[in-house]
A tleap script that builds the chain and sets N, CA, C and O, in Angstrom:
source leaprc.protein.ff14SB
mol = sequence {
  NMET MET ILE PRO LEU LYS ALA PHE ILE ARG
  ARG GLU GLU GLY ILE GLY THR VAL GLU ILE
  VAL ILE ILE ILE ALA VAL LEU VAL GLY ILE
  ALA LEU ILE PHE ARG ASP ALA ILE ILE ASN
  PHE ALA VAL GLU LEU MET ARG SER ILE PHE
  GLY ASN GLU ASN ILE ILE ASN ASP ILE ASN
  SER SER GLY ILE ARG ASP ASN ASN PRO VAL
  CASN
}
set mol.1.N position { 23.215 0.660 -8.805 }
set mol.1.CA position { 22.353 0.638 -7.505 }
set mol.1.C position { 21.800 2.014 -7.237 }
set mol.1.O position { 20.621 2.165 -6.916 }
set mol.2.N position { 22.635 3.010 -7.365 }
set mol.2.CA position { 22.128 4.370 -7.003 }
set mol.2.C position { 21.173 4.859 -8.009 }
set mol.2.O position { 20.339 5.662 -7.591 }
set mol.3.N position { 21.129 4.535 -9.251 }
set mol.3.CA position { 20.231 4.947 -10.125 }
set mol.3.C position { 18.845 4.572 -9.902 }
set mol.3.O position { 17.964 5.427 -9.993 }
set mol.4.N position { 18.553 3.226 -9.587 }
set mol.4.CA position { 17.220 2.812 -9.197 }
set mol.4.C position { 16.684 3.440 -7.971 }
set mol.4.O position { 15.495 3.738 -7.859 }
set mol.5.N position { 17.544 3.634 -7.080 }
set mol.5.CA position { 17.248 4.176 -5.737 }
set mol.5.C position { 16.803 5.685 -5.841 }
set mol.5.O position { 15.917 6.154 -5.127 }
set mol.6.N position { 17.474 6.385 -6.766 }
set mol.6.CA position { 17.156 7.775 -7.102 }
set mol.6.C position { 15.830 7.860 -7.764 }
set mol.6.O position { 14.981 8.671 -7.394 }
set mol.7.N position { 15.635 6.962 -8.820 }
set mol.7.CA position { 14.429 6.859 -9.515 }
set mol.7.C position { 13.164 6.638 -8.634 }
set mol.7.O position { 12.087 7.197 -8.840 }
set mol.8.N position { 13.434 5.703 -7.568 }
set mol.8.CA position { 12.251 5.382 -6.617 }
set mol.8.C position { 12.000 6.471 -5.799 }
set mol.8.O position { 10.828 6.739 -5.533 }
set mol.9.N position { 13.010 7.223 -5.304 }
set mol.9.CA position { 12.754 8.405 -4.420 }
set mol.9.C position { 12.027 9.506 -5.243 }
set mol.9.O position { 11.134 10.165 -4.710 }
set mol.10.N position { 12.390 9.712 -6.511 }
set mol.10.CA position { 11.765 10.794 -7.318 }
set mol.10.C position { 10.287 10.546 -7.626 }
set mol.10.O position { 9.509 11.459 -7.903 }
set mol.11.N position { 9.926 9.168 -7.556 }
set mol.11.CA position { 8.426 8.969 -7.884 }
set mol.11.C position { 7.639 9.562 -6.796 }
set mol.11.O position { 8.031 9.473 -5.632 }
set mol.12.N position { 6.475 10.203 -7.134 }
set mol.12.CA position { 5.715 10.827 -6.140 }
set mol.12.C position { 4.301 10.325 -6.242 }
set mol.12.O position { 3.361 11.075 -5.980 }
set mol.13.N position { 4.138 9.166 -6.589 }
set mol.13.CA position { 2.810 8.418 -6.710 }
set mol.13.C position { 2.268 8.170 -5.253 }
set mol.13.O position { 2.934 7.542 -4.430 }
set mol.14.N position { 1.061 8.680 -4.983 }
set mol.14.CA position { 0.475 8.448 -3.687 }
set mol.14.C position { 0.904 9.495 -2.673 }
set mol.14.O position { 0.356 9.490 -1.571 }
set mol.15.N position { 1.796 10.349 -2.944 }
set mol.15.CA position { 2.148 11.384 -2.011 }
set mol.15.C position { 0.985 12.221 -1.552 }
set mol.15.O position { 0.863 12.518 -0.364 }
set mol.16.N position { 0.106 12.617 -2.497 }
set mol.16.CA position { -1.030 13.462 -2.270 }
set mol.16.C position { -1.969 12.730 -1.287 }
set mol.16.O position { -2.494 13.389 -0.389 }
set mol.17.N position { -2.220 11.370 -1.403 }
set mol.17.CA position { -3.075 10.615 -0.533 }
set mol.17.C position { -2.479 10.622 0.836 }
set mol.17.O position { -3.223 10.723 1.811 }
set mol.18.N position { -1.165 10.520 0.976 }
set mol.18.CA position { -0.575 10.404 2.280 }
set mol.18.C position { -0.717 11.796 2.952 }
set mol.18.O position { -1.021 11.871 4.142 }
set mol.19.N position { -0.506 12.853 2.224 }
set mol.19.CA position { -0.709 14.145 2.800 }
set mol.19.C position { -2.137 14.337 3.382 }
set mol.19.O position { -2.333 14.792 4.509 }
set mol.20.N position { -3.126 13.953 2.521 }
set mol.20.CA position { -4.513 14.006 2.945 }
set mol.20.C position { -4.768 13.207 4.265 }
set mol.20.O position { -5.412 13.704 5.189 }
set mol.21.N position { -4.273 12.029 4.313 }
set mol.21.CA position { -4.378 11.226 5.471 }
set mol.21.C position { -3.776 11.735 6.722 }
set mol.21.O position { -4.324 11.572 7.812 }
set mol.22.N position { -2.594 12.381 6.560 }
set mol.22.CA position { -1.901 13.059 7.748 }
set mol.22.C position { -2.852 14.267 8.130 }
set mol.22.O position { -3.150 14.421 9.315 }
set mol.23.N position { -3.285 15.036 7.263 }
set mol.23.CA position { -4.049 16.198 7.634 }
set mol.23.C position { -5.268 15.846 8.363 }
set mol.23.O position { -5.603 16.521 9.337 }
set mol.24.N position { -6.015 14.757 7.934 }
set mol.24.CA position { -7.186 14.295 8.517 }
set mol.24.C position { -6.859 13.772 9.932 }
set mol.24.O position { -7.589 14.039 10.887 }
set mol.25.N position { -5.765 13.035 10.041 }
set mol.25.CA position { -5.454 12.552 11.416 }
set mol.25.C position { -5.121 13.632 12.317 }
set mol.25.O position { -5.449 13.524 13.498 }
set mol.26.N position { -4.477 14.714 11.886 }
set mol.26.CA position { -4.183 15.911 12.725 }
set mol.26.C position { -5.499 16.566 13.122 }
set mol.26.O position { -5.659 16.919 14.291 }
set mol.27.N position { -6.441 16.744 12.214 }
set mol.27.CA position { -7.730 17.455 12.518 }
set mol.27.C position { -8.494 16.601 13.568 }
set mol.27.O position { -9.070 17.140 14.513 }
set mol.28.N position { -8.485 15.289 13.385 }
set mol.28.CA position { -9.237 14.402 14.305 }
set mol.28.C position { -8.572 14.569 15.675 }
set mol.28.O position { -9.245 14.807 16.677 }
set mol.29.N position { -7.266 14.445 15.701 }
set mol.29.CA position { -6.495 14.617 16.973 }
set mol.29.C position { -6.921 15.983 17.752 }
set mol.29.O position { -7.215 15.999 18.948 }
set mol.30.N position { -6.912 16.997 17.001 }
set mol.30.CA position { -7.238 18.262 17.565 }
set mol.30.C position { -8.755 18.352 17.987 }
set mol.30.O position { -9.069 19.005 18.982 }
set mol.31.N position { -9.705 17.685 17.215 }
set mol.31.CA position { -11.010 17.624 17.748 }
set mol.31.C position { -11.071 16.847 18.986 }
set mol.31.O position { -11.773 17.244 19.916 }
set mol.32.N position { -10.366 15.733 19.069 }
set mol.32.CA position { -10.413 15.008 20.378 }
set mol.32.C position { -9.868 15.731 21.525 }
set mol.32.O position { -10.401 15.646 22.631 }
set mol.33.N position { -8.796 16.459 21.303 }
set mol.33.CA position { -8.176 17.245 22.424 }
set mol.33.C position { -9.112 18.300 22.919 }
set mol.33.O position { -9.339 18.427 24.122 }
set mol.34.N position { -9.683 19.091 21.963 }
set mol.34.CA position { -10.611 20.274 22.350 }
set mol.34.C position { -12.012 19.816 22.259 }
set mol.34.O position { -12.826 20.653 21.869 }
set mol.35.N position { -12.443 18.602 22.559 }
set mol.35.CA position { -13.696 18.112 22.454 }
set mol.35.C position { -14.671 18.915 23.284 }
set mol.35.O position { -15.677 19.397 22.764 }
set mol.36.N position { -14.394 19.064 24.542 }
set mol.36.CA position { -15.250 19.841 25.475 }
set mol.36.C position { -15.485 21.300 25.034 }
set mol.36.O position { -16.596 21.823 25.122 }
set mol.37.N position { -14.448 21.906 24.580 }
set mol.37.CA position { -14.473 23.206 24.093 }
set mol.37.C position { -15.469 23.332 22.942 }
set mol.37.O position { -16.328 24.211 22.880 }
set mol.38.N position { -15.271 22.357 22.025 }
set mol.38.CA position { -16.107 22.486 20.709 }
set mol.38.C position { -17.565 22.196 21.106 }
set mol.38.O position { -18.450 22.827 20.528 }
set mol.39.N position { -17.882 21.294 22.044 }
set mol.39.CA position { -19.241 20.997 22.429 }
set mol.39.C position { -19.792 22.330 23.140 }
set mol.39.O position { -20.871 22.811 22.795 }
set mol.40.N position { -19.094 22.836 24.029 }
set mol.40.CA position { -19.638 24.078 24.670 }
set mol.40.C position { -19.826 25.229 23.721 }
set mol.40.O position { -20.779 26.000 23.833 }
set mol.41.N position { -18.908 25.338 22.785 }
set mol.41.CA position { -19.115 26.354 21.718 }
set mol.41.C position { -20.305 26.163 20.959 }
set mol.41.O position { -21.044 27.109 20.688 }
set mol.42.N position { -20.557 24.869 20.562 }
set mol.42.CA position { -21.831 24.539 19.812 }
set mol.42.C position { -23.127 24.854 20.569 }
set mol.42.O position { -24.094 25.379 20.017 }
set mol.43.N position { -23.093 24.507 21.863 }
set mol.43.CA position { -24.273 24.744 22.751 }
set mol.43.C position { -24.506 26.225 22.880 }
set mol.43.O position { -25.628 26.707 22.723 }
set mol.44.N position { -23.435 26.953 23.168 }
set mol.44.CA position { -23.703 28.401 23.269 }
set mol.44.C position { -24.148 29.130 22.040 }
set mol.44.O position { -24.887 30.114 22.073 }
set mol.45.N position { -23.644 28.577 20.927 }
set mol.45.CA position { -24.031 29.041 19.629 }
set mol.45.C position { -25.577 28.792 19.342 }
set mol.45.O position { -26.296 29.648 18.828 }
set mol.46.N position { -26.017 27.508 19.735 }
set mol.46.CA position { -27.483 27.227 19.604 }
set mol.46.C position { -28.213 28.008 20.587 }
set mol.46.O position { -29.302 28.485 20.265 }
set mol.47.N position { -27.758 28.185 21.700 }
set mol.47.CA position { -28.562 29.018 22.823 }
set mol.47.C position { -28.758 30.359 22.255 }
set mol.47.O position { -29.850 30.907 22.408 }
set mol.48.N position { -27.705 31.008 21.545 }
set mol.48.CA position { -27.841 32.392 21.186 }
set mol.48.C position { -28.789 32.509 19.979 }
set mol.48.O position { -29.477 33.513 19.795 }
set mol.49.N position { -28.795 31.403 19.138 }
set mol.49.CA position { -29.742 31.385 17.917 }
set mol.49.C position { -31.040 31.076 18.345 }
set mol.49.O position { -31.932 31.883 18.081 }
set mol.50.N position { -31.323 29.964 19.010 }
set mol.50.CA position { -32.627 29.506 19.293 }
set mol.50.C position { -33.205 30.079 20.593 }
set mol.50.O position { -34.385 30.426 20.653 }
set mol.51.N position { -32.394 30.172 21.594 }
set mol.51.CA position { -32.914 30.692 22.924 }
set mol.51.C position { -33.955 29.883 23.536 }
set mol.51.O position { -34.653 30.318 24.451 }
set mol.52.N position { -34.078 28.672 23.032 }
set mol.52.CA position { -35.048 27.616 23.630 }
set mol.52.C position { -34.360 26.710 24.533 }
set mol.52.O position { -33.461 26.009 24.070 }
set mol.53.N position { -34.682 26.631 25.824 }
set mol.53.CA position { -34.011 25.708 26.775 }
set mol.53.C position { -34.129 24.231 26.508 }
set mol.53.O position { -33.288 23.416 26.886 }
set mol.54.N position { -35.352 23.897 25.753 }
set mol.54.CA position { -35.569 22.486 25.522 }
set mol.54.C position { -34.429 21.941 24.533 }
set mol.54.O position { -33.911 20.835 24.686 }
set mol.55.N position { -34.125 22.745 23.601 }
set mol.55.CA position { -33.021 22.370 22.723 }
set mol.55.C position { -31.710 22.182 23.337 }
set mol.55.O position { -30.967 21.244 23.052 }
set mol.56.N position { -31.421 23.177 24.262 }
set mol.56.CA position { -30.203 23.103 25.071 }
set mol.56.C position { -30.041 21.876 25.951 }
set mol.56.O position { -28.975 21.276 26.088 }
set mol.57.N position { -31.202 21.548 26.541 }
set mol.57.CA position { -31.331 20.371 27.439 }
set mol.57.C position { -31.177 19.012 26.751 }
set mol.57.O position { -30.752 18.003 27.314 }
set mol.58.N position { -31.586 19.094 25.414 }
set mol.58.CA position { -31.429 17.863 24.587 }
set mol.58.C position { -29.913 17.659 24.218 }
set mol.58.O position { -29.507 16.539 23.908 }
set mol.59.N position { -29.107 18.722 24.253 }
set mol.59.CA position { -27.702 18.626 23.792 }
set mol.59.C position { -26.812 18.721 24.984 }
set mol.59.O position { -25.634 19.039 24.821 }
set mol.60.N position { -27.299 18.463 26.198 }
set mol.60.CA position { -26.507 18.603 27.492 }
set mol.60.C position { -25.018 18.103 27.252 }
set mol.60.O position { -24.807 16.903 27.072 }
set mol.61.N position { -24.078 18.952 27.252 }
set mol.61.CA position { -22.701 18.703 26.895 }
set mol.61.C position { -21.996 17.834 28.017 }
set mol.61.O position { -21.038 17.117 27.727 }
set mol.62.N position { -22.470 17.913 29.243 }
set mol.62.CA position { -21.945 17.075 30.244 }
set mol.62.C position { -22.362 15.566 30.037 }
set mol.62.O position { -21.624 14.612 30.286 }
set mol.63.N position { -23.625 15.487 29.554 }
set mol.63.CA position { -24.022 14.123 29.320 }
set mol.63.C position { -23.388 13.491 28.057 }
set mol.63.O position { -23.203 12.275 28.008 }
set mol.64.N position { -23.072 14.266 27.093 }
set mol.64.CA position { -22.271 13.763 25.994 }
set mol.64.C position { -20.918 13.217 26.574 }
set mol.64.O position { -20.510 12.084 26.321 }
set mol.65.N position { -20.297 14.062 27.325 }
set mol.65.CA position { -18.943 13.746 27.823 }
set mol.65.C position { -18.938 12.515 28.707 }
set mol.65.O position { -18.062 11.656 28.617 }
set mol.66.N position { -19.955 12.458 29.574 }
set mol.66.CA position { -20.051 11.341 30.501 }
set mol.66.C position { -20.372 9.968 29.781 }
set mol.66.O position { -19.882 8.922 30.206 }
set mol.67.N position { -21.161 9.998 28.737 }
set mol.67.CA position { -21.528 8.904 28.079 }
set mol.67.C position { -20.487 8.390 27.079 }
set mol.67.O position { -20.560 7.243 26.638 }
set mol.68.N position { -19.535 9.229 26.731 }
set mol.68.CA position { -18.553 8.876 25.669 }
set mol.68.C position { -17.118 9.253 26.394 }
set mol.68.O position { -16.494 10.212 25.940 }
set mol.69.N position { -16.668 8.633 27.336 }
set mol.69.CA position { -15.419 9.079 27.932 }
set mol.69.C position { -14.222 8.786 26.938 }
set mol.69.O position { -14.269 7.838 26.154 }
set mol.70.N position { -13.149 9.653 27.016 }
set mol.70.CA position { -11.959 9.594 26.316 }
set mol.70.C position { -11.028 8.785 27.172 }
set mol.70.O position { -10.748 9.076 28.335 }
set mol.71.N position { -10.551 7.708 26.487 }
set mol.71.CA position { -9.603 6.751 27.257 }
set mol.71.C position { -8.225 7.247 27.234 }
set mol.71.O position { -7.331 6.614 27.797 }
savepdb mol mol.pdb
quit
């Protein structure tokens, strides 16, 4: 009984896939937690690059947050 169990534990098929899925889940979670900060950073970056208020008004971060509330 112990020999098949040890053999099962030593097989590592699919471990890489599980690791990738866990990493993606953590990154998505972090993105959701810091959503407002990420949006504000992107808006400030575009403001410093383009300097055009029309672009900034199109990306209004408060509008994005109001239209897509986090439950």
